[in-house]
VOPAGU-2260 file (C-alpha; in pm, 1 decimal, decimal comma):
REM VOPAGU-2260
SITE   aa  ch    i         X         Y         Z
SITE  MET   A    0    5817,8    4259,2   17301,8
SITE  CYS   A    1    5900,2    4437,8   16975,1
SITE  ALA   A    2    5728,2    4742,7   16806,7
SITE  THR   A    3    5787,1    5039,8   16574,6
SITE  ALA   A    4    5713,1    5413,4   16609,5
SITE  LEU   A    5    5704,3    5695,5   16369,3
SITE  ALA   A    6    5921,7    6007,0   16433,4
SITE  PRO   A    7    5985,9    6317,5   16212,3
SITE  LEU   A    8    6261,6    6256,0   15962,5
SITE  ASP   A    9    6362,9    6604,2   16020,7
SITE  TYR   A   10    6265,1    6770,2   16347,4
SITE  ASP   A   11    6273,9    7119,1   16182,2
SITE  ASN   A   12    5973,8    6985,5   15978,3
SITE  PRO   A   13    5776,5    6788,4   16237,5
SITE  ASN   A   14    5480,7    6752,9   16005,1
SITE  GLY   A   15    5687,4    6630,7   15714,1
SITE  PRO   A   16    5821,1    6285,2   15618,1
SITE  LYS   A   17    5852,8    6031,1   15889,7
SITE  VAL   A   18    6109,9    5762,7   15987,7
SITE  VAL   A   19    6026,6    5420,7   16134,7
SITE  LEU   A   20    6204,5    5349,4   16457,9
SITE  ASP   A   21    6250,6    5001,2   16578,8
SITE  LEU   A   22    6172,8    4942,5   16962,5
SITE  ALA   A   23    6205,1    4656,2   17195,3
SITE  LYS   A   24    6071,0    4638,4   17555,0
SITE  VAL   A   25    6134,2    4390,1   17839,6
SITE  PRO   A   26    5852,0    4438,7   18102,3
SITE  ALA   A   27    5924,2    4495,6   18464,0
SITE  LYS   A   28    5866,2    4165,1   18660,3
SITE  GLN   A   29    5683,1    4365,9   18926,6
SITE  GLN   A   30    5445,9    4574,4   18728,5
SITE  SER   A   31    5252,1    4680,0   19044,1
SITE  LYS   A   32    5565,6    4835,3   19188,2
SITE  LYS   A   33    5702,0    4976,8   18861,2
SITE  LEU   A   34    5917,7    5290,1   18881,2
SITE  GLY   A   35    5919,3    5377,7   18516,8
SITE  THR   A   36    6094,1    5297,6   18198,8
SITE  LEU   A   37    6473,5    5262,8   18160,1
SITE  PHE   A   38    6608,6    5338,5   17813,1
SITE  VAL   A   39    6936,3    5171,7   17713,1
SITE  ASN   A   40    7198,2    5199,1   17453,1
SITE  PRO   A   41    7494,2    4965,0   17396,5
SITE  GLY   A   42    7731,0    5194,2   17212,0
SITE  GLY   A   43    7908,4    5176,2   16880,0
SITE  PRO   A   44    7770,2    5386,3   16726,9
SITE  GLY   A   45    7600,9    5108,1   16538,8
SITE  GLY   A   46    7509,6    4881,4   16828,0
SITE  SER   A   47    7147,9    4767,2   16841,8
SITE  SER   A   48    6957,6    4895,7   17135,8
SITE  THR   A   49    6675,1    4650,6   17071,0
SITE  ASP   A   50    6913,1    4372,8   17105,5
SITE  PHE   A   51    7081,1    4516,2   17408,1
SITE  ALA   A   52    6740,1    4561,1   17577,4
SITE  GLN   A   53    6689,3    4186,1   17598,1
SITE  TRP   A   54    6976,9    4113,1   17829,5
SITE  ALA   A   55    7052,6    4444,7   17989,2
SITE  PRO   A   56    6806,9    4380,4   18294,0
SITE  SER   A   57    7007,9    4084,1   18400,9
SITE  LEU   A   58    7325,7    4301,1   18431,5
SITE  LEU   A   59    7175,3    4624,1   18579,6
SITE  GLY   A   60    7057,3    4475,0   18917,6
SITE  THR   A   61    6733,4    4350,0   19068,3
SITE  THR   A   62    6567,4    4684,7   19090,8
SITE  VAL   A   63    6586,9    4727,3   18707,8
SITE  GLN   A   64    6468,4    4363,1   18652,4
SITE  ASN   A   65    6178,8    4412,9   18886,9
SITE  ARG   A   66    6063,6    4762,3   18867,7
SITE  TYR   A   67    6162,6    4905,0   18526,6
SITE  ASP   A   68    6034,8    4844,7   18184,0
SITE  VAL   A   69    6362,4    4829,7   17980,9
SITE  VAL   A   70    6328,3    4981,0   17641,6
SITE  GLY   A   71    6579,0    5004,0   17352,8
SITE  VAL   A   72    6520,3    5243,4   17062,8
SITE  ASP   A   73    6753,9    5156,5   16769,9
SITE  PRO   A   74    6938,7    5461,0   16667,1
SITE  ARG   A   75    6873,0    5599,1   16319,6
SITE  GLY   A   76    7064,8    5401,6   16053,8
SITE  VAL   A   77    7100,6    5103,4   16282,2
SITE  GLY   A   78    6759,4    4946,9   16299,3
SITE  ARG   A   79    6615,2    4712,4   16043,6
SITE  SER   A   80    6347,8    4972,1   15954,1
SITE  SER   A   81    6583,0    5267,0   15901,6
SITE  MET   A   82    6913,3    5108,1   15814,1
SITE  MET   A   83    7182,6    5334,2   15668,4
SITE  VAL   A   84    7233,5    5255,1   15292,6
SITE  CYS   A   85    7438,5    5440,0   15046,7
SITE  THR   A   86    7497,4    5331,8   14689,8
SITE  ASN   A   87    7823,4    5336,2   14495,5
SITE  THR   A   88    7813,2    5296,8   14121,4
SITE  ASN   A   89    8151,0    5146,2   14123,9
SITE  PRO   A   90    8076,8    4769,4   14134,3
SITE  GLU   A   91    8406,0    4675,4   14293,6
SITE  PRO   A   92    8447,5    4775,4   14658,4
SITE  PRO   A   93    8810,1    4824,1   14750,1
SITE  THR   A   94    8977,2    4560,7   14971,4
SITE  LEU   A   95    9146,6    4657,6   15307,9
SITE  PRO   A   96    9462,6    4448,3   15319,4
SITE  VAL   A   97    9553,4    4588,8   15668,8
SITE  ALA   A   98    9356,9    4682,9   15982,2
SITE  PHE   A   99    9543,0    5021,0   15982,8
SITE  PRO   A  100    9837,3    5155,5   15787,4
SITE  VAL   A  101   10189,3    5114,2   15889,0
SITE  THR   A  102   10345,5    5265,3   15585,7
SITE  VAL   A  103   10255,8    5570,3   15362,4
SITE  ALA   A  104   10169,2    5333,4   15086,7
SITE  GLU   A  105    9919,4    5149,4   15302,6
SITE  SER   A  106    9773,0    5478,9   15412,8
SITE  LYS   A  107    9686,7    5570,1   15057,3
SITE  THR   A  108    9507,2    5229,2   15018,4
SITE  VAL   A  109    9306,4    5268,2   15347,4
SITE  PHE   A  110    9216,2    5629,9   15262,3
SITE  ARG   A  111    9086,4    5506,7   14907,9
SITE  ALA   A  112    8870,9    5248,3   15080,9
SITE  ALA   A  113    8733,4    5518,5   15300,4
SITE  GLU   A  114    8664,0    5733,4   14993,2
SITE  TYR   A  115    8442,7    5449,5   14860,8
SITE  LEU   A  116    8207,9    5503,3   15152,3
SITE  ARG   A  117    8229,8    5876,9   15145,6
SITE  SER   A  118    8150,3    5901,3   14773,7
SITE  ALA   A  119    7854,5    5671,5   14808,8
SITE  CYS   A  120    7702,9    5874,7   15084,5
SITE  THR   A  121    7773,8    6194,9   14891,7
SITE  ASN   A  122    7635,3    6093,2   14567,6
SITE  ASN   A  123    7361,1    5832,3   14640,4
SITE  PRO   A  124    7263,1    5849,0   15010,5
SITE  GLY   A  125    6968,2    5685,1   15145,4
SITE  THR   A  126    6706,9    5915,9   15302,9
SITE  ILE   A  127    6819,4    5849,0   15664,0
SITE  VAL   A  128    7175,5    5928,5   15596,2
SITE  ARG   A  129    7131,8    6304,2   15640,8
SITE  HIS   A  130    6929,5    6254,5   15953,3
SITE  MET   A  131    7117,4    6020,5   16186,1
SITE  SER   A  132    7313,6    6237,5   16422,0
SITE  THR   A  133    7319,8    6162,0   16784,2
SITE  ALA   A  134    7104,6    6472,6   16848,8
SITE  ASP   A  135    6840,0    6319,7   16640,3
SITE  THR   A  136    6849,7    5994,2   16827,7
SITE  ALA   A  137    6822,7    6197,8   17151,8
SITE  ARG   A  138    6511,4    6374,3   17009,6
SITE  ASP   A  139    6373,7    6027,3   16918,9
SITE  MET   A  140    6441,4    5895,9   17266,1
SITE  ASP   A  141    6262,8    6196,8   17428,6
SITE  LEU   A  142    5964,1    6142,7   17189,8
SITE  ILE   A  143    5937,7    5777,9   17317,1
SITE  ARG   A  144    5979,7    5894,0   17674,1
SITE  GLN   A  145    5668,4    6115,5   17633,9
SITE  ALA   A  146    5485,2    5831,6   17467,2
SITE  VAL   A  147    5544,8    5594,0   17756,5
SITE  GLY   A  148    5433,4    5865,3   18010,7
SITE  ASP   A  149    5745,7    5923,9   18198,7
SITE  GLU   A  150    5819,1    6288,8   18307,6
SITE  LYS   A  151    6201,5    6223,0   18316,8
SITE  LEU   A  152    6426,2    6018,2   18120,4
SITE  THR   A  153    6580,9    5716,1   18318,7
SITE  TYR   A  154    6875,2    5590,7   18111,3
SITE  TYR   A  155    7190,3    5356,5   18093,3
SITE  GLY   A  156    7439,6    5407,5   17818,5
SITE  ILE   A  157    7782,6    5248,5   17775,0
SITE  SER   A  158    8057,6    5356,7   17543,6
SITE  TYR   A  159    7912,3    5565,9   17262,9
SITE  GLY   A  160    7594,0    5538,4   17452,7
SITE  THR   A  161    7752,4    5787,2   17696,1
SITE  GLN   A  162    7774,4    6038,4   17408,3
SITE  LEU   A  163    7396,6    5991,9   17365,9
SITE  GLY   A  164    7354,5    6042,6   17727,0
SITE  SER   A  165    7569,7    6351,6   17747,5
SITE  THR   A  166    7397,7    6494,0   17434,3
SITE  TYR   A  167    7049,4    6435,1   17585,9
SITE  ALA   A  168    7144,4    6588,4   17913,9
SITE  SER   A  169    7274,1    6892,5   17750,1
SITE  MET   A  170    6980,8    6938,2   17522,1
SITE  PHE   A  171    6708,8    6840,8   17764,5
SITE  PRO   A  172    6861,8    6912,5   18113,1
SITE  ASN   A  173    6527,7    6955,9   18277,0
SITE  ARG   A  174    6413,1    6607,8   18165,3
SITE  VAL   A  175    6702,0    6412,7   18308,6
SITE  GLY   A  176    6591,3    6138,7   18551,3
SITE  ARG   A  177    6815,2    5858,3   18688,3
SITE  MET   A  178    7089,0    5855,5   18432,9
SITE  VAL   A  179    7393,7    5626,9   18420,4
SITE  VAL   A  180    7688,4    5661,4   18183,5
SITE  ASP   A  181    7953,3    5387,0   18180,5
SITE  ALA   A  182    8276,6    5384,5   17986,3
SITE  VAL   A  183    8249,8    5748,9   17902,0
SITE  LEU   A  184    8339,3    5948,8   17595,4
SITE  ASP   A  185    8460,2    6305,7   17640,0
SITE  PRO   A  186    8182,1    6485,7   17449,5
SITE  VAL   A  187    8382,6    6794,3   17367,5
SITE  ALA   A  188    8671,9    6591,0   17220,4
SITE  TRP   A  189    8416,4    6374,7   17020,3
SITE  SER   A  190    8240,9    6679,4   16859,1
SITE  THR   A  191    8484,4    6947,9   16804,9
SITE  GLY   A  192    8789,5    6924,3   17029,1
SITE  GLY   A  193    8726,8    7279,7   17134,0
SITE  PRO   A  194    8493,5    7576,5   17072,2
SITE  SER   A  195    8264,4    7472,0   16780,4
SITE  ASN   A  196    8383,5    7761,5   16559,1
SITE  LEU   A  197    8737,2    7634,2   16540,4
SITE  PRO   A  198    8836,0    7405,7   16253,4
SITE  ALA   A  199    8931,7    7059,6   16354,8
SITE  THR   A  200    9300,0    6980,3   16317,0
SITE  GLN   A  201    9284,2    6621,5   16432,2
SITE  PRO   A  202    9045,4    6337,8   16347,7
SITE  PHE   A  203    8784,0    6293,1   16635,4
SITE  SER   A  204    8909,8    5940,1   16697,4
SITE  THR   A  205    9250,9    6086,0   16774,2
SITE  ARG   A  206    9108,5    6349,1   16998,1
SITE  LEU   A  207    8951,5    6095,3   17219,9
SITE  ARG   A  208    9291,5    5965,2   17309,6
SITE  SER   A  209    9161,8    5604,0   17304,1
SITE  ALA   A  210    9518,5    5507,3   17210,1
SITE  LYS   A  211    9626,2    5623,0   17543,5
SITE  GLY   A  212    9380,0    5392,9   17707,4
SITE  ALA   A  213    9465,9    5091,2   17496,5
SITE  HIS   A  214    9840,4    5150,3   17560,7
SITE  GLU   A  215    9800,3    5200,6   17928,9
SITE  ALA   A  216    9558,7    4881,8   17961,3
SITE  LEU   A  217    9826,9    4669,3   17786,1
SITE  THR   A  218   10138,1    4800,2   17957,7
SITE  SER   A  219    9975,3    4782,5   18302,2
SITE  ALA   A  220    9852,6    4432,4   18238,0
SITE  LEU   A  221   10214,7    4334,4   18139,3
SITE  ARG   A  222   10340,0    4487,4   18460,7
SITE  TYR   A  223   10065,1    4292,3   18658,6
SITE  CYS   A  224   10171,5    3980,4   18474,9
SITE  ASP   A  225   10528,6    4000,2   18595,8
SITE  LYS   A  226   10407,8    4079,1   18950,7
SITE  VAL   A  227   10189,6    3763,6   18975,0
SITE  GLY   A  228   10435,3    3541,6   18803,3
SITE  SER   A  229   10411,6    3254,5   18568,0
SITE  ALA   A  230   10175,8    3046,9   18800,0
SITE  ARG   A  231    9893,3    3285,6   18709,6
SITE  CYS   A  232   10020,7    3445,7   18384,5
SITE  ASP   A  233   10182,2    3245,8   18107,8
SITE  LEU   A  234   10376,5    3526,5   17967,6
SITE  ALA   A  235   10574,5    3588,5   18296,0
SITE  PRO   A  236   10863,1    3642,3   18363,9
SITE  ASN   A  237   10971,0    3938,6   18163,5
SITE  ALA   A  238   10623,2    4001,6   17998,6
SITE  ARG   A  239   10699,6    4362,3   17908,7
SITE  ALA   A  240   11026,5    4262,5   17732,7
SITE  LYS   A  241   10868,2    3979,5   17550,9
SITE  TRP   A  242   10587,2    4200,4   17417,6
SITE  ALA   A  243   10850,9    4458,0   17302,4
SITE  LYS   A  244   11038,9    4190,2   17112,6
SITE  LEU   A  245   10714,2    4047,2   16959,7
SITE  ALA   A  246   10595,1    4390,3   16845,0
SITE  ALA   A  247   10934,5    4468,5   16698,7
SITE  ALA   A  248   10936,8    4150,1   16506,9
SITE  ALA   A  249   10586,8    4212,2   16365,0
SITE  LYS   A  250   10681,0    4559,6   16255,9
SITE  ALA   A  251   10991,2    4414,6   16082,7
SITE  GLY   A  252   10773,4    4151,7   15910,0
SITE  THR   A  253   10952,4    3857,2   16066,4
SITE  LEU   A  254   10683,7    3748,5   16328,3
SITE  THR   A  255   10498,9    3425,1   16253,1
SITE  ALA   A  256   10194,2    3273,4   16394,5
SITE  GLY   A  257   10141,3    2892,5   16311,9
SITE  GLY   A  258   10431,4    2923,6   16055,3
SITE  ARG   A  259   10273,7    3214,4   15869,8
SITE  THR   A  260   10366,6    3586,9   15879,3
SITE  LEU   A  261   10166,0    3787,6   16133,2
SITE  GLY   A  262   10170,2    4154,1   16036,1
SITE  TYR   A  263   10210,9    4439,7   16293,7
SITE  ALA   A  264    9856,3    4579,8   16232,0
SITE  ASP   A  265    9699,3    4240,2   16277,2
SITE  LEU   A  266    9883,9    4187,3   16604,2
SITE  ILE   A  267    9793,6    4523,5   16754,4
SITE  SER   A  268    9433,5    4499,9   16651,7
SITE  GLY   A  269    9396,7    4146,1   16770,4
SITE  VAL   A  270    9547,7    4248,4   17113,6
SITE  LEU   A  271    9309,3    4528,3   17135,6
SITE  GLY   A  272    9012,6    4284,4   17092,5
SITE  PHE   A  273    9144,5    4108,2   17408,0
SITE  LEU   A  274    9180,2    4428,7   17602,3
SITE  TYR   A  275    8815,4    4492,5   17572,0
SITE  GLY   A  276    8749,4    4204,9   17814,6
SITE  SER   A  277    8762,6    4234,2   18185,0
SITE  ASN   A  278    8976,9    3914,9   18211,0
SITE  TYR   A  279    9305,0    3870,7   18016,6
SITE  ASN   A  280    9338,4    3502,5   18076,7
SITE  GLY   A  281    9372,7    3412,7   17702,8
SITE  LEU   A  282    9583,2    3711,1   17601,3
SITE  ASP   A  283    9868,9    3579,0   17802,9
SITE  ASN   A  284    9832,1    3233,3   17640,4
SITE  VAL   A  285    9832,3    3376,4   17290,4
SITE  LEU   A  286   10130,5    3602,6   17349,7
SITE  GLN   A  287   10323,2    3323,5   17520,4
SITE  ASP   A  288   10252,0    3082,3   17227,5
SITE  LEU   A  289   10380,4    3354,6   16994,1
SITE  TRP   A  290   10697,4    3391,5   17206,1
SITE  VAL   A  291   10770,3    3020,8   17202,0
SITE  GLU   A  292   10720,1    2993,8   16835,2
SITE  ASN   A  293   10941,3    3281,9   16739,8
SITE  PHE   A  294   11209,8    3304,3   17021,0
SITE  GLY   A  295   11173,8    2979,5   17226,9
SITE  GLN   A  296   11424,8    2714,4   17266,2
SITE  GLY   A  297   11439,6    2441,6   17008,6
SITE  ALA   A  298   11228,9    2387,1   16697,6
SITE  LYS   A  299   10859,9    2433,9   16720,8
SITE  ALA   A  300   10597,3    2440,5   16457,0
SITE  GLY   A  301   10374,1    2702,8   16618,5
SITE  ASN   A  302   10016,2    2701,4   16714,7
SITE  THR   A  303    9813,7    2739,5   16396,0
SITE  SER   A  304    9516,9    2878,6   16588,9
SITE  ILE   A  305    9702,9    3188,8   16715,0
SITE  ALA   A  306    9646,8    3399,9   16402,4
SITE  ALA   A  307    9274,4    3292,2   16373,8
SITE  THR   A  308    9229,7    3386,0   16756,0
SITE  LEU   A  309    9384,2    3730,9   16704,7
SITE  LYS   A  310    9169,1    3792,6   16394,2
SITE  ALA   A  311    8848,6    3690,3   16570,7
SITE  LYS   A  312    8933,7    3922,1   16858,2
SITE  ALA   A  313    9001,8    4206,1   16613,4
SITE  ASP   A  314    8673,0    4140,0   16422,4
SITE  SER   A  315    8487,7    4155,4   16752,0
SITE  ILE   A  316    8555,3    4515,6   16770,7
SITE  ARG   A  317    8494,6    4613,4   16410,9
SITE  THR   A  318    8208,8    4611,5   16176,7
SITE  ALA   A  319    8231,2    4547,0   15808,5
SITE  PRO   A  320    8093,9    4829,0   15609,6
SITE  TYR   A  321    8051,6    4666,4   15268,4
SITE  ARG   A  322    7731,5    4470,3   15217,0
SITE  SER   A  323    7523,3    4330,8   14939,4
SITE  PRO   A  324    7716,0    4373,6   14605,7
SITE  LEU   A  325    7464,1    4419,3   14327,5
SITE  ALA   A  326    7525,1    4386,5   13935,9
SITE  LYS   A  327    7604,4    4748,4   13862,6
SITE  ALA   A  328    7618,0    4914,0   14208,6
SITE  THR   A  329    7721,9    4826,8   14566,4
SITE  MET   A  330    7521,9    4914,2   14877,1
SITE  VAL   A  331    7731,9    5041,8   15164,4
SITE  SER   A  332    7605,4    5034,9   15521,5
SITE  ASP   A  333    7835,9    5157,8   15794,1
SITE  ALA   A  334    7644,5    5317,1   16085,9
SITE  PHE   A  335    7948,9    5384,3   16285,1
SITE  SER   A  336    8059,1    5633,5   16017,5
SITE  GLY   A  337    7710,7    5763,4   15954,7
SITE  VAL   A  338    7664,1    5863,5   16310,5
SITE  ALA   A  339    8021,1    5960,6   16397,4
SITE  CYS   A  340    8095,8    6159,4   16092,8
SITE  ALA   A  341    7764,1    6352,3   16116,1
SITE  ASP   A  342    7851,8    6427,6   16482,3
SITE  THR   A  343    8210,5    6541,7   16448,5
SITE  ARG   A  344    8439,3    6802,7   16288,5
SITE  ASN   A  345    8747,9    6656,1   16127,9
SITE  PRO   A  346    9021,0    6752,8   15890,9
SITE  GLU   A  347    8995,0    6663,8   15517,2
SITE  THR   A  348    9324,6    6517,0   15399,8
SITE  ARG   A  349    9493,5    6176,7   15409,0
SITE  GLN   A  350    9805,6    6351,4   15540,2
SITE  ALA   A  351    9615,3    6478,6   15838,1
SITE  TRP   A  352    9518,4    6121,7   15927,3
SITE  TRP   A  353    9872,0    6001,8   15872,2
SITE  ASN   A  354   10029,9    6274,9   16073,2
SITE  ALA   A  355    9784,2    6225,8   16365,9
SITE  GLY   A  356    9838,7    5847,2   16373,8
SITE  GLN   A  357   10210,1    5884,1   16361,7
SITE  ALA   A  358   10219,4    6152,5   16643,4
SITE  GLN   A  359   10014,2    5931,3   16873,7
SITE  ASP   A  360   10215,2    5622,5   16782,8
SITE  ARG   A  361   10525,1    5796,9   16928,1
SITE  GLN   A  362   10333,2    5815,9   17254,1
SITE  TRP   A  363   10128,3    5493,5   17252,1
SITE  PRO   A  364   10285,3    5268,6   16984,7
SITE  GLY   A  365   10055,9    5107,9   16739,9
SITE  PHE   A  366    9722,3    5206,5   16915,1
SITE  GLY   A  367    9762,8    5562,8   16786,3
SITE  SER   A  368    9729,4    5456,0   16420,6
SITE  LEU   A  369    9475,5    5204,2   16486,0
SITE  TRP   A  370    9229,5    5446,7   16663,9
SITE  THR   A  371    9311,5    5737,8   16433,8
SITE  TRP   A  372    9241,1    5546,3   16113,5
SITE  ALA   A  373    8898,9    5416,1   16244,0
SITE  SER   A  374    8762,2    5745,9   16141,4
SITE  ALA   A  375    8909,9    5790,9   15799,2
SITE  PRO   A  376    8558,9    5793,6   15620,9
SITE  CYS   A  377    8489,4    6125,7   15810,1
SITE  ALA   A  378    8732,5    6320,0   15589,7
SITE  LYS   A  379    8516,6    6528,5   15359,2
SITE  TYR   A  380    8198,6    6333,3   15475,5
SITE  PRO   A  381    7895,4    6530,5   15339,2
SITE  ILE   A  382    7834,7    6839,5   15535,6
SITE  ALA   A  383    7461,6    6803,4   15478,6
SITE  THR   A  384    7473,2    6523,6   15741,2
SITE  LYS   A  385    7562,7    6777,9   16019,7
SITE  THR   A  386    7260,8    7002,6   15971,9
SITE  ASP   A  387    7072,6    6868,5   16284,9
SITE  SER   A  388    7387,8    6771,9   16484,1
SITE  TYR   A  389    7473,5    6903,8   16829,8
SITE  PHE   A  390    7811,5    7058,0   16887,3
SITE  GLY   A  391    7771,0    7187,7   17228,5
SITE  PRO   A  392    7785,3    7337,7   17476,3
SITE  TYR   A  393    7795,0    7035,1   17700,7
SITE  GLY   A  394    7719,8    7015,7   18067,0
SITE  GLY   A  395    7552,9    7238,0   18320,8
SITE  PRO   A  396    7277,1    7172,1   18585,6
SITE  THR   A  397    7040,0    6871,7   18532,8
SITE  ALA   A  398    6711,7    6796,7   18705,7
SITE  ASN   A  399    6871,8    6495,2   18867,6
SITE  PRO   A  400    7231,7    6405,3   18913,3
SITE  ILE   A  401    7403,7    6172,9   18669,9
SITE  LEU   A  402    7604,6    5866,9   18784,4
SITE  VAL   A  403    7930,7    5855,6   18587,8
SITE  VAL   A  404    8135,8    5529,2   18576,7
SITE  GLY   A  405    8492,3    5495,5   18452,3
SITE  ASN   A  406    8752,8    5220,8   18444,8
SITE  THR   A  407    9112,7    5293,1   18539,3
SITE  TYR   A  408    9235,6    5082,0   18238,6
SITE  ASP   A  409    8977,1    5106,1   17976,3
SITE  PRO   A  410    9117,7    5050,1   17619,4
SITE  ALA   A  411    8861,6    5255,4   17431,9
SITE  THR   A  412    8724,2    5511,1   17654,6
SITE  PRO   A  413    9004,3    5608,8   17904,6
SITE  ILE   A  414    8892,1    5728,6   18252,1
SITE  HIS   A  415    8967,1    6096,7   18153,1
SITE  GLY   A  416    8641,7    6090,4   17960,4
SITE  ALA   A  417    8448,1    6004,6   18277,3
SITE  GLN   A  418    8646,1    6268,9   18473,6
SITE  LYS   A  419    8546,8    6521,2   18197,0
SITE  VAL   A  420    8179,0    6448,8   18200,1
SITE  ALA   A  421    8168,3    6451,1   18577,7
SITE  SER   A  422    8331,4    6807,0   18564,1
SITE  LEU   A  423    8081,4    6931,8   18304,9
SITE  PHE   A  424    7767,7    6830,5   18503,3
SITE  PRO   A  425    7819,5    6985,0   18854,3
SITE  SER   A  426    7564,9    6770,9   19033,5
SITE  SER   A  427    7707,5    6440,5   18883,6
SITE  ARG   A  428    7911,0    6172,8   19081,3
SITE  LEU   A  429    8211,3    5978,7   18959,1
SITE  LEU   A  430    8239,4    5612,1   19050,4
SITE  THR   A  431    8576,6    5463,5   18963,2
SITE  TYR   A  432    8617,5    5096,1   18883,7
SITE  ASN   A  433    8971,1    4994,9   18947,8
SITE  GLY   A  434    9018,3    4747,9   18663,9
SITE  TRP   A  435    9048,9    4656,9   18310,8
SITE  GLY   A  436    8814,1    4612,7   18016,8
SITE  HIS   A  437    8565,7    4828,8   17831,6
SITE  GLY   A  438    8300,8    4931,1   18077,0
SITE  ALA   A  439    8207,7    4804,0   18426,1
SITE  LEU   A  440    7868,0    4645,8   18340,4
SITE  GLY   A  441    7821,3    4323,6   18513,9
SITE  THR   A  442    8077,9    4362,4   18799,9
SITE  SER   A  443    7938,4    4304,6   19142,4
SITE  CYS   A  444    8036,0    4638,7   19317,1
SITE  VAL   A  445    7920,2    4848,7   19032,1
SITE  THR   A  446    7605,2    4650,5   18996,0
SITE  LYS   A  447    7523,9    4723,4   19361,0
SITE  ALA   A  448    7578,0    5090,3   19300,5
SITE  PHE   A  449    7333,4    5079,9   18995,6
SITE  ASP   A  450    7088,6    4900,3   19207,8
SITE  ARG   A  451    7073,8    5166,6   19482,6
SITE  PHE   A  452    7083,6    5448,9   19234,9
SITE  TYR   A  453    6789,6    5307,4   19022,8
SITE  ALA   A  454    6588,7    5232,9   19334,2
SITE  THR   A  455    6632,8    5558,3   19518,2
SITE  GLY   A  456    6845,9    5795,1   19326,9
SITE  ALA   A  457    7124,2    5761,7   19606,2
SITE  LEU   A  458    7474,4    5826,7   19464,7
SITE  PRO   A  459    7790,3    5651,3   19576,1
SITE  ALA   A  460    8005,4    5835,5   19822,8
SITE  LYS   A  461    8241,2    6101,1   19681,1
SITE  GLY   A  462    8566,0    5935,5   19564,7
SITE  ALA   A  463    8419,5    5575,7   19578,1
SITE  VAL   A  464    8609,7    5307,7   19407,4
SITE  CYS   A  465    8500,5    4957,3   19311,7
SITE  GLN   A  466    8750,6    4673,3   19296,7
SITE  MET   A  467    8759,8    4378,8   19052,1
SITE  ASP   A  468    8578,6    4053,2   19129,6
SITE  PHE   A  469    8883,2    3845,6   19032,8
SITE  GLY   A  470    9240,4    3858,7   18933,9
SITE  LEU   A  471    9321,7    3978,7   18580,5
SITE  PHE   A  472    9465,1    3655,5   18467,2
SITE  ASP   A  473    9268,3    3417,3   18669,3
SITE  SER   A  474    9090,2    3133,3   18467,4
């Protein structure tokens, strides 16, 4: 069931111009026993809440399916009715030859590509571009909450959706109902990295330490691979040593996949795509095939599908910002940057991004640069976009406790983000999922906890830990 709603473009001028919000609702199966409305957000920023609403009920437990109307409100800049569009008068968008820069020369190319977006959104922004912060989306969600007649907001958010949840709970603490945040961002690291009056010395995507999560997810999986052996993990034995040799060859420019050179950035970003899943059967196959092609006994032509598989995995966690080239201009749409850059304080120079990526690479090789450069468009992003943003303070008492879920080996939102949010909101409860992947949605133990919480508001026991449903490399 789809609909649209009107909201103030600028909440400082509630009677002024409006923005059209896209909505979707999946009605509760048992309307006579309905408990209310559950709002959902799938992350990104840039993910469609209206799409997510269609299948979220099947993953959030029988209580949600039967007793809640599930509603998705597309964030500003994401939905069809309010898509972010900036226009660049340069008809030739830059190409991005690498997923992230490994050399200084590549960093200049990546920074120029980011400048293409920045200049478009500085000189020719669409109306919505200056009004698409997370705080505005929280205000929109509260507006729809009132429209459906709920006194409190019941909510599920995953990944960036947790930033929306933390923001809503900090802005409207007395309106928090049964709220779950899963795969949690540290909201302070996201916004400022510290008190809001301090200048940001690192990009926000560095401050989040997602690189740490990705590195630990991979290295722990390689240890697990050696532990279970070759019967369950193709890369065993010596999985860690094999990975180190593959990464070194890629960095040296000598690694091949299907007979063609596979660059270091493509290898790292492709592997990260695999790490998002809760099962790594497939990652071990790809890495073992790479190993055999490059370092195995005897001649071997190589599996020509390896590079394509890694590319597909890398593409699954990225969105292409360049769309619809016109005759004398190019429209640019990148909701990730539109929201994230409006929400965050960042340094302004290419050198700052380069230094931050290199520093993290020394701790968490490869993933430091990958995650750092994801936010390159935010350097010198138009300050006008931050007018309605929320930079804290985060946390404090809420009308109802928040259920916070974190994975021990999440490659994008490491568990320290969940621990931080649980510490900021004193009545919240942390549920740890002892496993891999991005988020715990759909796992049986966590789903049972969701079901109880949404039915009664009951929290898991303090220190509760959920285990995986299957082995990491099981088929």
